[in-house]
Structure formats: structure tokens, C-alpha cells
C-alpha positions as CSV (number, residue, x, y, z in Angstrom):
1,M,-5.4,-32.3,-17.0
2,T,-3.4,-31.1,-13.5
3,T,0.7,-30.8,-14.5
4,F,3.0,-30.4,-11.7
5,D,5.9,-28.5,-14.1
6,E,3.8,-25.9,-15.3
7,K,6.4,-22.8,-15.9
8,Y,5.5,-19.1,-16.6
9,D,6.8,-17.9,-19.8
10,F,7.2,-14.0,-19.7
11,T,6.8,-13.3,-23.4
12,A,8.4,-10.4,-25.9
13,K,4.2,-9.2,-26.0
14,T,4.0,-9.0,-22.1
15,K,7.4,-7.2,-22.2
16,R,6.6,-4.7,-24.9
17,N,2.8,-4.3,-23.2
18,L,4.7,-3.3,-19.7
19,A,7.0,-1.0,-21.6
20,I,4.0,1.1,-22.9
21,L,2.8,0.9,-20.0
22,L,5.6,2.6,-18.6
23,V,6.0,5.2,-21.3
24,A,2.5,5.8,-20.8
25,G,2.8,6.9,-17.5
26,V,6.1,8.4,-18.2
27,V,4.4,11.1,-21.1
28,L,1.1,11.7,-18.6
29,L,3.7,12.4,-15.4
30,V,5.9,15.0,-17.8
31,A,2.6,16.5,-18.9
32,G,1.3,16.5,-15.8
33,I,4.6,18.7,-14.5
34,F,4.5,21.2,-17.6
35,T,0.4,21.5,-16.6
36,T,1.4,22.2,-12.7
37,Q,4.0,24.6,-13.9
38,G,2.1,26.5,-16.0
39,G,-0.7,27.3,-13.2
40,G,-3.2,24.3,-14.8
41,H,-5.3,23.3,-12.3
42,E,-6.0,19.6,-12.6
43,A,-7.7,18.8,-9.1
44,A,-11.0,17.5,-9.2
45,G,-12.0,20.3,-7.2
46,E,-12.1,24.1,-8.1
47,H,-10.7,27.0,-5.8
48,A,-13.3,28.2,-4.9
49,G,-13.9,27.3,-1.4
50,V,-10.4,26.8,-0.4
51,A,-9.8,29.6,1.2
52,A,-12.8,29.1,3.6
53,A,-11.6,25.6,3.9
54,H,-8.5,26.4,5.0
55,D,-9.5,29.1,7.6
56,L,-12.1,26.3,9.0
57,V,-9.2,24.0,9.6
58,A,-7.1,26.9,11.1
59,S,-9.9,27.6,13.2
60,T,-9.7,23.9,14.7
61,T,-6.3,24.0,15.4
62,M,-4.9,24.2,18.2
63,V,-1.9,24.2,18.0
64,S,-1.1,24.5,13.9
65,E,1.0,23.0,12.1
66,G,0.3,25.3,9.4
67,A,1.1,28.5,11.6
68,A,4.1,26.8,11.8
69,E,5.3,26.8,7.9
70,T,4.0,29.8,6.9
71,G,7.5,31.4,7.1
72,A,9.8,31.1,3.9
73,A,11.0,27.4,4.6
74,H,7.4,25.8,4.1
75,H,7.6,27.7,0.5
76,E,11.1,26.6,-0.4
77,T,10.0,24.1,-2.8
78,A,8.1,24.5,-5.9
79,T,4.6,23.6,-6.0
80,W,5.3,20.9,-9.0
81,L,8.2,19.0,-7.3
82,K,6.6,18.9,-3.5
83,R,3.4,17.6,-5.6
84,L,6.0,14.9,-7.2
85,I,7.5,14.1,-3.9
86,A,3.8,13.7,-2.1
87,D,2.7,11.1,-5.4
88,L,6.3,9.1,-5.0
89,W,5.5,8.2,-1.7
90,I,1.8,7.6,-2.1
91,N,3.1,5.0,-4.2
92,N,5.7,3.7,-2.3
93,M,4.0,3.3,0.9
94,F,1.1,1.5,-1.9
95,F,3.5,-0.8,-3.8
96,V,5.5,-1.6,-0.4
97,G,2.5,-2.8,1.2
98,L,1.6,-5.2,-1.9
99,G,5.4,-6.3,-1.9
100,I,5.0,-7.3,1.9
101,I,1.9,-8.7,1.9
102,G,2.8,-11.0,-1.0
103,V,5.4,-12.1,1.7
104,F,2.6,-11.7,4.6
105,F,0.2,-14.2,2.2
106,F,3.3,-17.1,2.1
107,A,4.0,-16.8,5.7
108,I,0.2,-17.0,7.2
109,Q,-0.9,-20.0,4.8
110,Y,2.6,-21.7,6.1
111,A,1.8,-21.1,10.1
112,S,-1.5,-22.1,9.9
113,Q,-0.5,-25.3,7.5
114,A,-3.5,-23.8,5.4
115,A,-4.0,-26.5,2.0
116,W,-6.7,-24.5,-0.2
117,S,-4.1,-22.0,-1.3
118,T,-0.8,-24.2,-2.0
119,G,-1.6,-23.0,-5.6
120,M,-1.4,-19.6,-5.1
121,L,1.8,-19.5,-2.9
122,R,4.3,-19.4,-6.1
123,V,2.2,-15.7,-6.5
124,S,2.8,-14.0,-3.3
125,M,6.6,-15.3,-3.4
126,A,6.8,-13.4,-6.7
127,I,5.2,-10.6,-5.0
128,G,7.7,-10.7,-2.8
129,N,10.1,-9.9,-4.7
130,W,9.3,-6.1,-4.8
131,L,11.1,-5.7,-1.3
132,P,14.5,-4.6,-2.3
133,I,13.1,-2.5,-5.3
134,A,11.1,-0.6,-2.3
135,F,13.8,-0.3,0.1
136,V,15.8,1.4,-2.7
137,L,12.8,3.8,-3.9
138,I,11.8,4.5,0.0
139,L,15.2,5.5,1.4
140,G,15.4,7.2,-1.5
141,V,12.4,9.7,-1.9
142,F,12.5,10.3,1.9
143,W,16.5,11.6,1.8
144,I,15.6,13.9,-0.9
145,G,12.0,15.2,-0.3
146,K,11.9,14.6,3.6
147,H,11.1,18.7,4.5
148,D,8.5,18.4,2.6
149,L,7.1,15.3,3.3
150,F,7.8,14.9,7.0
151,H,7.5,18.4,9.0
152,W,9.1,17.2,11.8
153,T,12.5,16.8,9.7
154,H,13.0,20.5,10.4
155,E,15.3,21.4,13.0
156,Y,14.0,24.6,14.0
157,L,10.9,23.4,15.4
158,Y,13.1,21.8,18.2
159,D,15.4,24.7,19.0
160,P,13.6,26.8,21.8
161,N,15.0,30.7,20.7
162,S,13.0,30.2,17.1
163,P,10.2,31.6,16.4
164,Q,8.9,28.4,14.6
165,Y,9.6,26.4,17.6
166,D,7.0,23.5,18.1
167,P,6.7,22.2,22.1
168,I,4.5,19.5,20.8
169,I,7.2,18.3,18.1
170,A,9.6,18.9,20.4
171,G,8.0,16.7,23.0
172,K,7.9,13.6,20.3
173,Q,11.7,13.9,19.7
174,P,13.1,11.1,21.3
175,Y,11.3,9.0,18.9
176,L,11.2,11.2,15.5
177,N,14.9,12.2,15.1
178,L,16.5,11.4,12.0
179,P,19.0,8.5,13.3
180,F,16.4,6.3,14.9
181,Y,13.8,7.2,12.3
182,L,15.9,5.9,10.0
183,A,17.3,3.1,12.0
184,R,13.9,1.9,12.5
185,M,13.3,1.6,8.1
186,V,16.7,-0.2,7.6
187,V,15.7,-2.4,10.1
188,F,11.8,-3.0,9.2
189,L,12.8,-3.4,5.6
190,V,15.8,-5.7,5.6
191,V,14.5,-7.6,8.5
192,W,11.1,-8.3,6.3
193,Y,13.3,-9.0,3.3
194,M,15.8,-11.3,5.1
195,F,12.3,-13.6,6.2
196,F,11.6,-13.7,2.6
197,M,14.6,-14.7,1.2
198,Y,15.1,-17.6,4.0
199,M,11.4,-19.0,3.5
200,K,11.8,-18.6,-0.3
201,K,15.1,-20.6,-0.6
202,H,13.6,-23.7,1.1
203,A,10.7,-23.3,-0.8
204,L,12.3,-23.6,-3.6
205,A,14.6,-26.8,-2.4
206,E,11.5,-28.2,-1.4
207,D,11.1,-29.0,-5.2
208,L,14.2,-30.4,-5.4
209,E,14.3,-32.2,-2.4
210,G,11.0,-32.9,-1.3
211,G,10.3,-34.5,2.3
212,V,9.4,-32.2,5.1
213,D,12.2,-30.6,6.8
214,H,11.8,-27.8,4.3
215,W,8.3,-27.0,5.6
216,K,8.9,-27.3,8.6
217,K,11.5,-24.5,8.6
218,I,9.5,-22.8,6.7
219,R,6.7,-22.8,8.8
220,S,9.2,-22.0,12.0
221,A,10.5,-18.7,10.3
222,S,6.8,-17.9,9.2
223,A,5.7,-17.7,13.0
224,W,8.6,-15.3,13.9
225,F,8.1,-13.4,11.1
226,L,4.5,-13.4,12.0
227,V,5.4,-11.9,14.9
228,F,7.9,-9.4,13.6
229,F,5.4,-8.3,11.3
230,A,2.4,-7.5,13.7
231,V,4.8,-5.0,15.6
232,S,6.7,-3.9,12.9
233,S,3.7,-3.3,10.1
234,S,2.1,-0.9,13.1
235,M,5.2,0.9,13.9
236,A,6.0,1.3,9.6
237,A,2.8,3.2,9.3
238,W,3.6,5.6,12.2
239,D,6.5,6.2,11.0
240,W,5.6,5.9,6.8
241,V,2.4,7.8,7.3
242,M,1.3,9.1,10.2
243,S,4.1,11.7,11.1
244,I,3.3,13.4,8.2
245,D,0.5,15.0,10.1
246,T,2.4,15.0,12.9
247,H,0.7,16.6,15.7
248,W,-1.9,14.4,14.8
249,F,-2.2,10.9,16.3
250,S,-4.6,7.9,16.4
251,T,-4.8,4.7,17.9
252,M,-6.3,3.1,15.0
253,F,-3.9,4.0,12.6
254,G,-1.6,0.9,11.9
255,W,-4.7,-1.6,12.4
256,Y,-5.8,0.9,9.4
257,T,-3.0,0.9,7.2
258,F,-2.3,-3.1,7.7
259,S,-6.2,-3.4,6.8
260,S,-5.7,-1.5,3.4
261,W,-2.8,-3.2,2.4
262,W,-3.8,-6.9,3.7
263,V,-7.1,-5.9,1.4
264,S,-4.9,-4.7,-1.8
265,G,-2.4,-7.9,-1.4
266,L,-5.4,-9.9,-1.4
267,A,-6.8,-8.1,-4.7
268,M,-2.9,-8.0,-6.8
269,I,-3.0,-12.1,-5.7
270,T,-6.3,-12.6,-7.1
271,L,-5.7,-10.8,-10.2
272,L,-2.1,-12.2,-11.0
273,V,-4.2,-15.9,-10.3
274,I,-6.8,-15.1,-12.2
275,Y,-4.2,-13.2,-15.3
276,L,-2.5,-17.1,-15.0
277,K,-5.5,-19.0,-15.2
278,E,-6.1,-17.5,-18.3
279,K,-3.1,-18.1,-19.9
280,G,-3.6,-21.7,-19.1
281,Y,-1.6,-22.0,-16.3
282,L,-2.3,-23.1,-12.9
283,S,-4.3,-25.9,-13.6
284,I,-4.4,-26.8,-9.8
285,V,-6.6,-23.6,-8.9
286,N,-10.5,-23.6,-9.7
287,A,-13.5,-22.5,-8.9
288,N,-13.0,-23.3,-5.2
289,H,-9.3,-22.3,-4.0
290,L,-11.3,-18.9,-6.2
291,H,-14.2,-18.5,-3.8
292,D,-12.2,-18.5,-1.0
293,I,-10.1,-15.8,-2.0
294,G,-13.2,-13.9,-3.2
295,K,-14.0,-14.5,0.6
296,F,-11.3,-13.2,1.7
297,I,-11.4,-9.8,-0.3
298,F,-15.3,-9.8,0.6
299,G,-14.5,-10.2,4.4
300,F,-11.6,-7.8,5.0
301,S,-12.4,-5.0,2.7
302,I,-15.6,-5.1,5.6
303,F,-13.1,-5.0,8.1
304,W,-11.1,-2.3,6.5
305,T,-14.8,-0.4,6.7
306,Y,-15.3,-1.2,10.6
307,L,-11.3,0.3,11.4
308,W,-12.0,3.3,9.0
309,F,-15.7,3.9,10.4
310,S,-14.4,3.4,14.3
311,Q,-11.6,5.6,13.9
312,F,-13.8,8.5,12.2
313,L,-16.7,8.0,15.0
314,L,-14.5,7.8,17.8
315,I,-12.7,11.3,17.2
316,Y,-16.1,12.6,15.8
317,Y,-17.4,12.1,19.0
318,A,-14.6,13.2,20.7
319,N,-14.9,16.5,19.1
320,I,-11.1,17.0,20.5
321,P,-9.6,19.7,17.9
322,E,-6.1,18.7,17.6
323,E,-8.0,15.4,16.5
324,T,-10.7,16.3,14.2
325,V,-8.5,18.7,12.0
326,Y,-7.3,15.9,10.5
327,F,-10.8,15.0,9.0
328,V,-11.9,18.6,8.2
329,E,-9.1,19.1,6.0
330,R,-9.9,16.1,4.3
331,L,-14.0,17.0,4.4
332,T,-13.5,20.8,3.8
333,T,-11.6,21.0,0.9
334,P,-12.8,20.5,-2.4
335,Q,-9.7,18.8,-3.4
336,Y,-10.0,15.7,-1.0
337,R,-14.0,15.9,-0.1
338,W,-14.4,13.7,-3.1
339,V,-12.0,11.5,-2.3
340,F,-13.5,11.1,1.3
341,Y,-16.8,9.9,-0.3
342,F,-15.4,7.6,-3.3
343,N,-12.9,5.7,-0.4
344,I,-16.2,4.3,0.8
345,I,-17.7,3.3,-2.3
346,V,-15.4,1.7,-3.6
347,N,-13.3,0.2,-0.6
348,F,-16.6,-0.9,0.7
349,L,-20.0,-0.4,-1.0
350,F,-19.0,-1.9,-4.1
351,P,-17.0,-5.1,-3.4
352,F,-19.4,-5.8,-0.6
353,L,-22.2,-5.8,-3.3
354,A,-20.8,-7.6,-6.0
355,L,-19.1,-10.5,-3.5
356,M,-22.1,-11.1,-1.5
357,T,-23.3,-13.9,-3.5
358,R,-21.6,-17.3,-3.6
359,D,-21.5,-17.4,-7.7
360,S,-19.8,-14.1,-8.0
361,K,-16.5,-15.0,-5.6
362,R,-16.6,-17.9,-8.3
363,H,-16.2,-16.3,-11.5
364,M,-13.2,-14.8,-13.3
365,P,-14.6,-11.9,-14.8
366,I,-16.6,-10.7,-11.8
367,L,-13.5,-11.4,-9.4
368,K,-11.0,-9.6,-12.0
369,I,-13.4,-6.1,-11.7
370,V,-13.5,-6.4,-8.0
371,A,-9.9,-6.9,-7.4
372,I,-9.2,-4.2,-10.1
373,I,-11.5,-1.7,-8.2
374,V,-10.2,-2.9,-4.9
375,L,-6.5,-2.2,-6.3
376,I,-8.0,1.4,-7.5
377,G,-9.5,2.3,-4.0
378,H,-7.0,1.7,-1.3
379,W,-4.7,3.4,-3.9
380,F,-6.8,6.4,-3.3
381,D,-7.4,5.5,0.4
382,F,-3.6,6.2,0.5
383,Y,-3.3,9.1,-1.5
384,L,-6.2,10.7,1.4
385,M,-3.6,9.7,4.1
386,V,-0.9,11.5,2.2
387,T,-1.6,14.3,0.0
388,P,-3.4,16.5,2.4
389,G,-0.7,16.4,5.3
390,V,2.0,16.8,2.6
391,M,0.3,19.7,0.1
392,K,-1.7,21.3,2.7
393,M,-4.4,23.5,0.3
394,E,-2.1,22.9,-3.0
395,G,-2.9,19.4,-3.4
396,G,-5.1,17.8,-6.4
397,F,-5.7,14.6,-8.7
398,G,-4.4,14.8,-12.3
399,L,-2.0,14.0,-15.0
400,M,0.9,13.4,-12.6
401,E,-0.8,11.1,-10.1
402,I,-1.8,8.5,-13.2
403,G,1.4,9.0,-14.9
404,S,3.5,8.1,-11.5
405,A,0.7,5.4,-10.5
406,L,1.2,4.0,-13.5
407,I,5.3,3.9,-14.0
408,F,5.3,1.9,-10.3
409,L,2.4,-0.4,-11.8
410,A,4.4,-1.1,-14.5
411,A,7.8,-1.6,-12.6
412,F,6.0,-4.1,-10.2
413,L,4.4,-5.8,-12.5
414,W,7.7,-6.4,-14.8
415,I,9.6,-7.2,-11.1
416,V,6.7,-10.1,-10.0
417,L,6.3,-11.5,-14.0
418,A,10.0,-11.3,-14.0
419,N,9.9,-13.8,-11.0
420,L,7.7,-15.8,-11.7
421,A,9.0,-16.9,-14.8
422,K,12.1,-18.3,-12.9
423,H,10.5,-20.8,-11.1
424,P,8.0,-23.3,-11.9
425,L,4.4,-22.3,-10.8
426,I,3.6,-25.2,-8.8
427,A,5.2,-26.2,-5.5
428,K,5.4,-30.1,-6.5
429,N,6.1,-31.3,-3.4
430,H,4.5,-29.0,-1.1
431,P,3.3,-31.8,2.1
432,T,-0.6,-29.5,1.3
433,L,-0.5,-30.4,-2.3
434,E,-3.0,-33.5,-2.3
435,E,-5.3,-31.8,0.2
436,S,-5.4,-28.5,-1.9
437,L,-5.9,-30.4,-5.5
438,H,-9.2,-32.1,-3.6
439,H,-10.3,-29.1,-2.0
440,H,-14.4,-28.5,-2.7
441,I,-16.4,-25.6,-0.7
């Protein structure tokens, strides 16, 4: 029986489980810090071959950032602390992506006048509430760890009289400078959140007043948001991720990062919808709606792979040293090589094979497994984008990475579930609700 007055109950048991997850993350993180400080090696690879990989990377770099960083300034931060900063940045990038995709999913359904997704709109809306938390975390981590995360923030690189002067990075100073960089960061995050709050306000007002006036305002705002997001998401990818490897660039990187965010966001929405269905909520959502979002995960996993392969193939084919160094560093270093191949398996092969049939997209257990694996896989995608550029040959994967990810996950789910509990789960006066009820494929 379908009811339009469903409201999620954020129970004490659920809060306790999230608290346990948070504590487990803290314990693993602390254990990882002590292990790293004690000289333990948590990385998947061993030290053997690291020196050889370093020589290979250096030989392919015409003007190596590593050469500029061999001075004492590069080693002023303890390895464990720099690794912690890198882990915090990975999680910031991954979870801010989930937050903004919640808004993007919400907006694109209104802009396209889609009806199939009406029952999922409140889930994506709840995900968007992570944005203000992400705003504080990104600014905080950047300000604390900017010199470790972003080589271009060192002032000596721009001084022609300095022995570490870098003409390539100096040439990028009109774009890569702190005032302009921070201004872009603040504008992107604030404008995203303002669009979200405007659309959320009218979506909730629609519950009380009905009619189509609020729907029209949301649709108009969604169109403007999508235009702004198309530009700002690519620039954010250049600023927050690609500029870590300051000498390297890819014209496809903005699209590549968006595709990783988009698939991850779809997986998170799917997982939350299934969770609510298992708890007896979202009676409006049936196998037909799950089929549609399963098709999205299937299709955009292929889209992500297309961009991954295109970026790799163009750089491989051109064989220009300042471009290939990015992949050489990730393919020849034991700590990162396994992640490189793991990425392809979990982000393409697994969802492609698991969701190929019609029935698989209509069964919650299969969708749940695929969504979890896709989220893990794309977290590793961001790990591979960030860690090699920050840590060079000192990176690894172990307790610190697992612990920090669990802390962020617990906080993210707490924010999302708490906001789900504040408002009805179904937009009962949405103009396409009736069409969604009869959706069949």
C-alpha cells in the first residue's frame, strides 16, 4: 500500500551503529599513525623496486617537481603527518563529490522534467546537506596542509633568484595564486550551496502549498545551476586535484573527475534508497525505478571507463615526457601499481558484468553489492589521483587510509540520515508523482 506521509525515523540503534563506525575509524586511524611513526610499512607493495621506480620517473620528467623538492623544505613535514593530510584531502574530494552530486541529481530531474525519479528526490536532497560540512573541511585542510598538498603554494618557486625557481610553475602564477585560488574555492562551494538551499526551500514549500509555482521555480533554478556546475565542477577538478601534480595537465581531467563523482553519487543514492526500502519506507519505489537507476550506474561506469581509456591512450600515444610521468609514477611504483589495475576491475569490469542483465538491475541485493563496490572503487580512484602526487615514493595504503575513510563515512551518513528524518520522504504534491506511480519498463 502506498502512503505519501512517510517519514524516516533516525533511531537510537542507527545512531549507535554510526557512532561505532566512527569510533572504529578513529581507532584504526590512530593505530595507523603509530604504525607509520614506528617505521612500519602498511603499503600494499614493499620497498623493493621503489628506488628503481623513482629513477624511471625522474628520467621521464623534463623539469621534475621532484627535483625542485629535494631541498629541506620538502621534508619539513613528518611522513605520517603528510600522509594524514593527503588522506584527509582524498576524503574531502570524494565526499564533497557525493554532496554536490546529490544536488546535481536533484536539479537534473527537475530540468529534464523526469518522472521516474520522483520517489528518490528527497534522498538526493538529503545528500546535498553535506555541502556546508565539506566547505569547512576543505578550507581547513587546505589552509593547514597547503604546502604539502600543493607544491605550487611555495613562494620560492616564483623567485627568479631562488635556486628552486620553477619557470613552468611561475608561468601559471596568474591562475595558481592563493588569493585567486581561495576565491574560486569559496565561490564554487558557496554558490553550489545557495542553489541547493533555494531549491530545497521551494521543494518543502511545495509539500504545504501544492500547485506548480514552486516546481517552476525549482526547474528554472536547476537550469541555471546546471550551467554553473558544468563550468565550476571542471575548474574545481583542476584546482583541487589536478594542480597537485603542478607540471602535469590533461584536457579531459574535468570530465574524468565529474564521471567519478557522478557514478559514486548514483551508487550512494541507490544504496540509501535500498536501505530505506529494507526499513519499510519509500513504498512508491519499485523494481522499475530501481531498474532505471541501475541502468544509470551501468551506463556511466562505461562512460567513466571511456574517459579513463581516452585520457590514458592519448597520453600513451603521444609519449611526451611531461605527460607520461603521471602514469609512469602510478604504473611503476609498487605502492600504486596494484591500485591502478584494481581501479579498472572494480570500476568497470565488475559493474559491467554484474549489471549486464535486466534482472540484475531489478534486484536489491545485487544493486546493493554493486553500489558498495562502486563506492569503494571510486574512493580508490581519488586515492590514485591524490596520493602519488603528494607522497611521491613515500605513499602507502593501510590503517590510516581505512580509518580516515570510515570517519568521513560515519559523519556523512549521520548528516544525510538526520536530514532525511526532518522532512517527509515523498514529495506528495510533486506534479510528476502520479506518473511515477505508474512508471513501468
